[in-house]
C-alpha positions in Angstrom: -28.7 -42.5 -17.3 -27.9 -39.9 -20.0 -27.2 -42.4 -22.8 -25.2 -40.0 -24.9 -22.7 -39.8 -22.1 -21.7 -43.5 -22.3 -19.1 -42.7 -24.9 -17.2 -40.5 -22.4 -16.1 -43.8 -20.8 -15.3 -45.2 -24.2 -13.1 -42.3 -25.2 -11.3 -42.5 -21.8 -10.6 -46.2 -22.2 -9.6 -45.9 -25.9 -7.2 -43.2 -25.0 -5.5 -45.4 -22.5 -5.2 -48.1 -25.1 -4.0 -46.2 -28.1 -2.6 -42.8 -27.3 -1.3 -41.0 -24.2 -3.8 -39.9 -21.6 -3.6 -36.2 -20.7 -5.0 -35.6 -17.2 -4.7 -33.0 -14.5 -1.8 -33.3 -12.1 -3.5 -34.6 -9.0 -2.0 -36.4 -6.0 -3.6 -39.8 -6.5 -3.5 -40.0 -10.3 -3.2 -43.6 -11.6 -2.9 -44.9 -15.1 -4.6 -48.2 -15.1 -5.8 -49.9 -18.3 -9.2 -51.4 -18.8 -10.8 -53.2 -21.7 -12.8 -51.0 -24.0 -16.5 -51.3 -23.8 -18.7 -49.3 -26.2 -21.3 -48.4 -23.7 -23.4 -46.4 -26.2 -24.1 -47.8 -29.7 -27.2 -47.0 -31.7 -28.8 -49.4 -34.2 -30.9 -49.1 -37.4 -34.7 -49.0 -36.9 -36.7 -52.2 -37.1 -40.4 -53.0 -36.9 -41.2 -55.0 -33.8 -44.2 -56.3 -32.0 -46.3 -54.1 -29.7 -44.9 -54.2 -26.2 -41.5 -55.6 -27.3 -40.1 -55.0 -23.9 -41.8 -54.9 -20.5 -41.1 -55.2 -16.8 -41.1 -58.4 -14.9 -42.4 -56.7 -11.8 -46.2 -56.1 -12.2 -49.0 -55.0 -9.9 -52.1 -57.1 -10.0 -55.2 -54.9 -9.7 -58.5 -56.1 -8.1 -60.8 -57.9 -10.5 -64.1 -57.0 -8.8 -63.8 -53.2 -9.1 -64.4 -51.1 -12.2 -61.6 -48.6 -12.4 -61.7 -45.0 -13.4 -59.5 -44.5 -16.5 -57.9 -41.1 -17.0 -55.8 -40.6 -20.2 -52.9 -38.4 -19.2 -51.0 -38.3 -22.6 -51.7 -39.9 -26.0 -48.7 -40.1 -28.3 -46.8 -37.3 -26.6 -43.9 -36.9 -29.0 -40.3 -36.3 -27.9 -37.8 -35.2 -30.6 -34.9 -32.9 -29.8 -36.5 -32.1 -26.4 -33.6 -32.6 -24.0 -35.0 -32.1 -20.5 -37.9 -29.9 -21.5 -41.1 -31.4 -20.2 -44.4 -31.9 -22.1 -47.1 -30.5 -19.8 -50.4 -32.3 -19.4 -53.1 -30.7 -17.1 -55.4 -33.4 -15.7 -58.5 -33.3 -13.5 -58.7 -36.2 -11.1 -62.2 -36.7 -9.6 -62.6 -36.5 -5.9 -63.0 -39.8 -4.0 -61.2 -42.5 -2.1 -59.1 -45.1 -4.0 -57.7 -48.3 -2.7 -55.1 -48.5 -5.5 -53.8 -46.0 -8.1 -51.8 -47.4 -11.0 -50.1 -45.5 -13.9 -49.2 -47.3 -17.2 -46.4 -45.8 -19.3 -46.0 -47.2 -22.8 -43.4 -45.8 -25.2 -42.8 -46.4 -28.9 -40.1 -45.3 -31.3 -40.1 -44.4 -35.0 -38.4 -42.3 -37.6 -35.0 -43.9 -37.4 -32.3 -44.9 -35.0 -32.1 -43.7 -31.4 -30.4 -44.4 -28.1 -32.2 -45.6 -25.0 -33.1 -42.6 -23.0 -34.1 -41.6 -19.5 -37.8 -41.2 -18.9 -39.3 -39.3 -16.0 -42.8 -38.2 -14.9 -43.5 -35.6 -12.3 -46.7 -34.3 -10.8 -46.5 -30.6 -9.8 -42.7 -31.0 -9.7 -42.8 -34.2 -7.6 -41.2 -37.3 -9.1 -43.7 -40.2 -9.4 -42.1 -42.2 -12.2 -38.4 -42.9 -12.9 -37.4 -45.2 -15.7 -36.1 -45.5 -19.3 -37.1 -46.3 -22.8 -36.2 -49.3 -24.9 -33.4 -48.5 -27.2 -35.7 -49.2 -30.2 -39.2 -50.5 -30.7 -41.8 -50.4 -28.0 -42.0 -50.9 -24.2 -44.6 -50.8 -21.5 -44.3 -50.5 -17.7 -46.4 -49.5 -14.7 -46.0 -48.0 -11.3 -48.1 -47.9 -8.1 -48.9 -44.3 -7.2 -51.2 -45.0 -4.2 -48.5 -43.4 -2.0 -49.3 -40.1 -3.8 -53.1 -40.3 -3.5 -53.3 -37.0 -1.6 -51.2 -35.3 -4.3 -53.4 -36.7 -7.1 -56.5 -34.7 -6.4 -58.3 -32.2 -8.5 -56.4 -30.2 -11.1 -52.8 -31.4 -11.3 -50.0 -30.9 -13.9 -48.1 -33.9 -15.2 -44.6 -33.1 -16.5 -43.5 -35.8 -19.0 -39.8 -36.0 -19.8 -37.8 -38.2 -22.2 -34.3 -36.8 -22.4 -34.1 -37.2 -26.2 -31.6 -35.7 -28.7 -31.1 -36.2 -32.4 -28.7 -35.3 -35.1 -29.9 -35.9 -38.7 -26.3 -35.5 -40.0 -25.3 -38.8 -38.4 -28.6 -40.6 -38.6 -29.7 -40.2 -35.0 -33.3 -39.2 -35.8 -35.5 -41.5 -33.7 -38.6 -40.0 -32.1 -40.2 -41.3 -28.9 -44.0 -41.3 -28.3 -45.2 -41.7 -24.7 -48.7 -42.8 -23.7 -49.6 -42.4 -20.0 -52.8 -43.7 -18.4 -53.9 -43.2 -14.8 -56.0 -46.1 -13.4 -57.9 -45.4 -10.2 -59.7 -48.2 -8.2 -62.4 -46.8 -5.9 -62.4 -48.3 -2.4 -61.1 -47.8 1.1 -58.2 -45.4 1.1 -55.0 -46.9 2.6 -54.2 -45.6 6.1 -51.2 -43.4 6.9 -50.6 -41.7 3.5 -48.7 -38.4 3.4 -50.8 -35.3 2.8 -48.1 -32.7 1.9 -45.2 -32.9 -0.6 -42.2 -30.7 -1.0 -40.2 -31.4 -4.2 -36.5 -31.0 -3.7 -33.9 -29.3 -6.0 -36.2 -27.8 -8.6 -34.7 -27.5 -12.1 -35.3 -24.5 -14.4 -38.3 -26.5 -15.7 -39.8 -26.5 -12.2 -39.5 -30.2 -11.4 -37.2 -32.0 -9.0 -34.0 -32.8 -10.9 -30.3 -32.1 -10.5 -27.0 -33.5 -11.8 -24.1 -34.0 -9.3 -20.5 -34.5 -10.4 -17.0 -34.0 -9.0 -17.2 -30.2 -9.5 -20.6 -30.1 -7.6 -20.8 -33.4 -5.6 -23.6 -32.1 -3.3 -26.6 -29.8 -3.3 -28.5 -28.1 -0.5 -32.0 -26.7 -0.2 -33.5 -24.9 2.7 -37.0 -26.1 3.6 -39.5 -24.9 6.1 -41.6 -27.7 7.6 -45.2 -26.8 8.5 -46.0 -26.8 12.2 -48.2 -29.7 13.0 -46.0 -32.1 11.0 -45.9 -35.4 12.9 -44.1 -37.6 10.4 -41.5 -36.8 7.7 -39.9 -39.1 5.0 -37.7 -38.5 2.0 -38.1 -40.4 -1.2 -35.1 -40.3 -3.5 -34.5 -41.4 -7.1 -31.0 -41.6 -8.5 -29.0 -43.0 -11.5 -25.4 -42.8 -12.6 -24.6 -41.1 -15.9 -21.6 -40.1 -17.9 -18.5 -42.1 -16.8 -20.6 -43.3 -13.8 -23.4 -45.0 -15.7 -21.6 -48.2 -14.8 -19.9 -46.9 -11.7 -19.2 -50.4 -10.3 -16.6 -50.9 -13.1 -14.8 -47.7 -12.1 -12.2 -47.0 -9.5 -13.5 -46.2 -6.9 -16.4 -48.6 -7.6 -18.6 -47.7 -4.7 -21.1 -44.9 -4.5 -23.3 -43.9 -1.5 -25.8 -41.1 -1.5 -25.8 -39.2 1.8 -28.7 -37.2 3.1 -28.0 -34.4 5.7 -30.5 -32.5 7.8 -28.5 -29.4 8.5 -25.1 -30.8 9.5 -26.4 -34.2 10.7 -26.0 -37.3 8.5 -29.6 -38.4 8.5 -29.8 -41.1 5.8 -27.9 -43.2 3.3 -29.3 -44.3 -0.1 -27.7 -47.3 -1.8 -28.0 -47.0 -5.6 -29.0 -49.9 -7.7 -26.7 -51.1 -10.5 -29.1 -50.4 -13.3 -28.0 -51.5 -16.8 -30.0 -49.8 -19.6 -31.0 -51.3 -22.9 -27.9 -50.2 -24.7 -25.4 -50.9 -21.9 -22.2 -53.1 -21.9 -23.5 -55.6 -24.5 -26.4 -53.9 -26.2 -27.7 -57.2 -27.5 -28.2 -58.7 -24.1 -31.3 -56.4 -23.7 -33.1 -57.1 -26.9 -35.9 -58.0 -26.1 -35.5 -58.9 -22.4 -34.4 -55.8 -20.4 -32.3 -55.7 -17.2 -33.6 -55.1 -13.7 -35.0 -51.7 -12.6 -34.9 -50.3 -16.2 -38.2 -49.4 -17.8 -39.6 -48.5 -14.4 -37.7 -48.5 -11.1 -39.4 -50.7 -8.5 -37.2 -50.6 -5.4 -37.7 -47.1 -4.0 -35.6 -46.0 -1.0 -37.4 -44.0 1.6 -35.5 -42.3 4.5 -37.5 -41.7 7.7 -36.5 -38.2 8.9 -39.2 -37.9 11.7 -36.6 -37.7 14.6 -35.0 -34.8 12.8 -38.1 -32.6 13.6 -36.6 -32.2 17.0 -33.7 -30.2 15.5 -35.9 -27.5 14.0 -38.7 -27.0 11.5 -36.4 -24.9 9.2 -33.4 -26.9 7.9 -31.0 -27.4 5.1 -31.5 -30.7 3.2 -28.3 -31.7 1.6 -27.7 -34.6 -0.8 -24.2 -35.7 -1.5 -22.7 -38.5 -3.7 -19.5 -40.1 -2.3 -16.3 -40.9 -4.2 -16.9 -38.4 -7.0 -13.8 -36.3 -6.1 -11.7 -39.5 -5.8 -12.8 -40.6 -9.2 -11.7 -37.2 -10.6 -8.3 -37.5 -8.8 -7.7 -40.9 -10.3 -8.7 -40.1 -13.9 -8.5 -36.4 -14.2 -12.1 -36.3 -15.6 -15.1 -34.5 -14.2 -17.6 -36.5 -16.3 -18.8 -38.7 -13.4 -22.5 -37.7 -13.3 -25.4 -38.5 -11.0 -29.0 -37.6 -11.7 -30.9 -37.0 -8.5 -34.6 -36.3 -7.9 -36.4 -36.3 -4.6 -39.5 -35.3 -2.5 -40.0 -34.6 1.1 -43.3 -36.3 2.1 -45.0 -34.9 5.2 -47.9 -36.0 7.4 -49.4 -32.8 8.7 -52.2 -31.9 11.3 -52.1 -28.2 11.6 -54.7 -28.3 14.3 -52.2 -30.0 16.6 -49.0 -27.9 16.5 -45.6 -29.0 17.9 -44.9 -27.1 21.1 -41.6 -28.7 22.1 -39.1 -31.4 21.0 -36.2 -33.2 22.6 -33.5 -35.2 20.8 -32.7 -38.4 22.7 -30.2 -40.2 20.6 -27.9 -39.0 17.8 -25.4 -41.4 16.4 -24.0 -41.4 12.8 -21.0 -43.2 11.4 -20.0 -43.6 7.7 -16.7 -45.3 6.8 -15.1 -46.0 3.5 -11.7 -47.7 3.1 -11.0 -45.7 -0.1 -9.5 -47.6 -3.1 -6.8 -50.2 -2.5 -4.7 -51.1 -5.6 -2.4 -54.1 -6.0 -0.5 -54.2 -9.3 0.1 -57.7 -10.7 2.1 -59.3 -13.5 -0.8 -59.9 -15.9 -3.5 -57.8 -14.3 -4.2 -55.1 -11.7 -6.3 -55.7 -8.6 -8.6 -53.3 -6.8 -10.7 -53.6 -3.6 -12.8 -51.3 -1.4 -15.3 -51.6 1.3 -17.3 -49.6 3.8 -20.1 -49.5 6.3 -22.4 -47.2 8.1 -24.6 -46.9 11.2 -27.2 -44.2 11.9 -29.4 -44.1 15.0 -31.7 -41.2 16.0 -34.5 -40.9 18.4 -36.6 -37.9 19.7 -39.6 -37.0 21.8 -42.0 -34.7 20.1 -44.6 -32.9 22.3 -47.7 -31.6 20.5 -50.5 -29.6 21.9 -52.5 -32.8 22.1 -50.3 -35.6 23.0 -46.7 -36.9 22.5 -44.8 -39.0 20.0 -41.7 -41.0 20.5 -39.9 -41.5 17.2 -36.8 -43.7 16.5 -34.9 -44.7 13.3 -32.0 -47.0 12.7 -30.0 -47.6 9.5 -27.2 -50.0 8.9 -25.4 -51.1 5.8 -22.2 -52.3 4.2 -20.7 -52.4 0.7 -17.7 -54.2 -0.9 -16.1 -54.1 -4.4 -13.4 -56.2 -6.1 -11.9 -55.9 -9.5 -9.3 -57.7 -11.6 -8.5 -56.1 -14.9 -6.1 -55.4 -17.7 -6.4 -53.9 -21.2 -8.5 -56.8 -22.6 -10.1 -58.4 -19.5 -12.1 -57.3 -16.5 -13.9 -59.0 -13.6 -15.9 -56.7 -11.4 -17.9 -57.5 -8.3 -20.0 -55.2 -6.1 -22.4 -56.0 -3.3 -24.5 -53.7 -1.2 -26.5 -54.7 1.8 -28.7 -52.4 3.9 -31.4 -52.3 6.5 -33.6 -49.5 7.8 -36.2 -49.7 10.6 -38.2 -46.7 12.1 -40.8 -46.7 14.7 -43.2 -44.1 16.1 -45.3 -44.5 19.2 -47.8 -42.2 20.9 -50.6 -40.2 19.2 -50.3 -42.7 16.3 -48.2 -45.9 16.0 -46.2 -46.7 12.8 -43.3 -48.9 11.7 -41.3 -48.8 8.5 -38.9 -51.5 7.5 -36.8 -51.5 4.3 -34.0 -53.8 3.5 -32.1 -54.8 0.3 -29.2 -56.7 -1.2 -27.9 -55.6 -4.7 -25.0 -57.9 -5.9 -23.6 -57.7 -9.4 -20.8 -59.7 -11.0 -19.5 -58.8 -14.5 -16.9 -60.9 -16.3 -15.9 -59.9 -19.8 -13.1 -59.5 -22.4 -12.9 -57.0 -25.2 -10.6 -56.1 -28.0 -10.7 -52.8 -30.0 -8.4 -51.6 -32.8 -8.8 -48.3 -34.6 -9.0 -48.8 -38.4 -8.9 -45.1 -39.1 -7.2 -42.1 -37.4 -8.5 -42.1 -33.7 -7.5 -38.5 -33.4 -10.0 -37.4 -36.0 -13.7 -37.8 -35.3 -15.5 -39.6 -36.8 -13.3 -42.7 -36.9 -13.9 -46.5 -37.0 -12.9 -49.3 -34.7 -12.7 -53.0 -35.3 -14.3 -54.5 -32.1 -15.0 -57.8 -30.4 -16.5 -58.4 -27.0 -17.6 -61.4 -25.0 -18.8 -61.8 -21.4 -21.2 -62.8 -18.6 -23.3 -60.9 -16.1 -25.1 -61.9 -12.9 -27.3 -59.3 -11.3 -29.8 -59.6 -8.4 -32.3 -57.5 -6.5 -33.7 -58.5 -3.1 -36.0 -55.9 -1.7 -38.3 -55.8 1.3 -40.7 -53.1 2.3 -43.2 -53.1 5.2 -45.2 -50.2 6.4 -47.6 -50.4 9.4 -49.8 -47.5 10.4 -52.3 -47.9 13.2 -52.8 -51.6 12.4 -52.9 -51.1 8.6 -50.1 -53.1 7.1 -48.6 -53.0 3.6 -45.9 -55.5 2.7 -43.9 -55.8 -0.6 -41.1 -58.4 -1.1 -39.3 -58.9 -4.3 -36.6 -61.4 -5.3 -35.3 -60.8 -8.9 -32.3 -62.5 -10.6 -30.8 -62.0 -14.1 -28.0 -63.7 -16.0 -26.7 -62.7 -19.4 -24.0 -64.3 -21.6 -22.7 -63.6 -25.0 -20.8 -61.2 -27.2 -20.7 -59.4 -30.5 -18.1 -58.2 -33.0 -17.9 -55.9 -36.0 -17.1 -52.3 -36.9 -18.3 -49.3 -35.0 -18.0 -45.7 -35.9 -17.2 -43.1 -33.2 -19.3 -40.1 -34.1 -18.5 -37.4 -31.5 -16.4 -36.7 -28.5 -19.2 -36.6 -26.0 -21.3 -39.6 -26.4 -22.1 -41.7 -29.5 -21.2 -44.6 -31.7 -23.0 -46.2 -34.7 -22.8 -49.9 -35.5 -21.4 -49.9 -39.1 -21.1 -53.7 -39.6 -22.0 -56.6 -37.4 -20.0 -59.8 -38.0 -20.8 -61.8 -34.9 -23.7 -61.7 -32.5 -25.0 -64.1 -29.7 -26.7 -63.2 -26.5 -28.8 -65.2 -24.0 -30.5 -63.4 -21.1 -32.7 -65.0 -18.4 -34.7 -63.3 -15.8 -36.6 -64.7 -12.8 -38.7 -62.9 -10.3 -40.8 -63.8 -7.3 -42.8 -61.0 -5.6 -45.4 -60.7 -2.9 -47.8 -57.8 -2.4 -49.9 -58.0 0.8 -52.3 -55.6 2.6 -53.1 -56.7 6.1 -51.4 -60.0 5.2 -53.8 -60.7 2.3 -52.7 -60.3 -1.3 -51.0 -62.1 -4.1 -47.7 -63.7 -5.2 -46.2 -63.2 -8.7 -43.8 -65.6 -10.3 -42.1 -64.5 -13.6 -39.6 -66.3 -15.7 -38.4 -65.4 -19.2 -35.5 -66.0 -21.6 -34.4 -63.8 -24.5 -32.2 -64.9 -27.4 -30.1 -62.9 -29.8 -28.4 -65.0 -32.6 -28.5 -63.1 -35.8 -26.3 -60.4 -37.5 -29.1 -59.0 -39.7 -32.4 -59.3 -37.7 -31.4 -57.6 -34.5 -34.8 -57.7 -32.7 -34.1 -61.0 -31.0 -36.9 -63.1 -29.6 -38.4 -64.5 -26.4 -37.7 -68.2 -26.0 -40.3 -68.4 -23.3 -42.3 -66.1 -21.0 -44.0 -67.5 -17.9 -46.1 -65.2 -15.6 -48.5 -66.4 -12.9 -50.3 -64.9 -10.0 -51.7 -66.7 -6.9 -53.4 -65.7 -3.7 -51.1 -65.3 -0.8 
């Protein structure tokens, strides 16, 4: 996310509008003009209700079980902390738990602040990936049952809010994080991983790396314990810098490629997250966009067939089209924040004695950007697809396992734009299925569809010297947004079945106008005067959570309104939440 980085995009667009753009001499350099969007504006501080913003997606806990409550952090304060974690050592009592939830509530005080990235790691392993509200309070939760074998005994929680402040320009907001672990005693779910290898450790000893056109990939050598009979990779990601809203760029497609040694073993499709200060900052007050405060569409890549290629391997993560973005713009500020963990199922008393790859097919195709200049606007399109198919036979000291995985997906992007108008469309569709048969039987199915349509116009005029920072802009913007998430997850392990299905849709319409002050060259603007403001955001969600075909259905619907130039908190016109047995 890296909210301070939004203005890099602003500066790039302003420079194209108002003064010559100086870029490196590269073969595919193109000087296209887009409307200016202030993607990072901070607001004055306001007093707002508790839990001002919250996620639509919620997990309904059992009502007949008394949970064990473990406070992890109480008002952990983040000031000018950057990526430095706050460490909390926690003891988790032994036992079996049918469900483990974690609540994350964040409040802000002491002045204005941007929305910020929020992460939580356990012993370096990412277990929460989300963000703050730009001001006021927010609450969200995440299901940590997958990590039950990690959450045992003495563990260290690493809490991160990537916060910065500068009192000279009024950016002084402090964030306070409260984290609570909620454990529900009961039958432990079958087929949980029992070993975790965090990938790409930062200097703070948690999984985190930033990729960009200068370093579009990262590699880590891992040694897999003998006796591993199942292996999956869980990856979190988000665009930052000029790529925070990558689907409005050229190229507008990004895929995250996972390699096991030199074999393309997985593709992750990033979600088009819009944080609470993004595009039109008033769209998200108080109703936030999809996958913001807490991500709830995790992508898991089954790597079990790759065990046949060796237990020592290089795991490489690469983001596509970063170099092309540099060639078009001359900028290296297209950032991607990556965090991941290798999850292993290990039985050391049953070592692997031989392995045979049976099928190895991988294909990834991208058309690259296609531009068509027009009389009143420019046109861009790009599409691509991929197919991966691997299978192997693993022979252990006690039995054999046949393992197979298939991934297919496609993506397409279209844009029409000039210096005051842009219409951008991106769609991603993907499907993964993996199957293991032998000593144990398991099936994993993950599918998704992430369409976004953004239609907006904007007009910006410097009213002071744009070559001298700080300077002021007179600005007006109006637009519409349609964003959806369709996500399906099913995991079957020896007749124990978990199914999650989520259909979430959001529409936003409105605009604002006034004067904004550009405060630095790397990421910030302050709203000086607001003369016009209207925003209407609606979100609808239907979600199913089933264990062995029994569970619940959630239906959520809400509408947020923003129609005032002095009271900028906005209000909920309605909130409807219901749960029913399913």
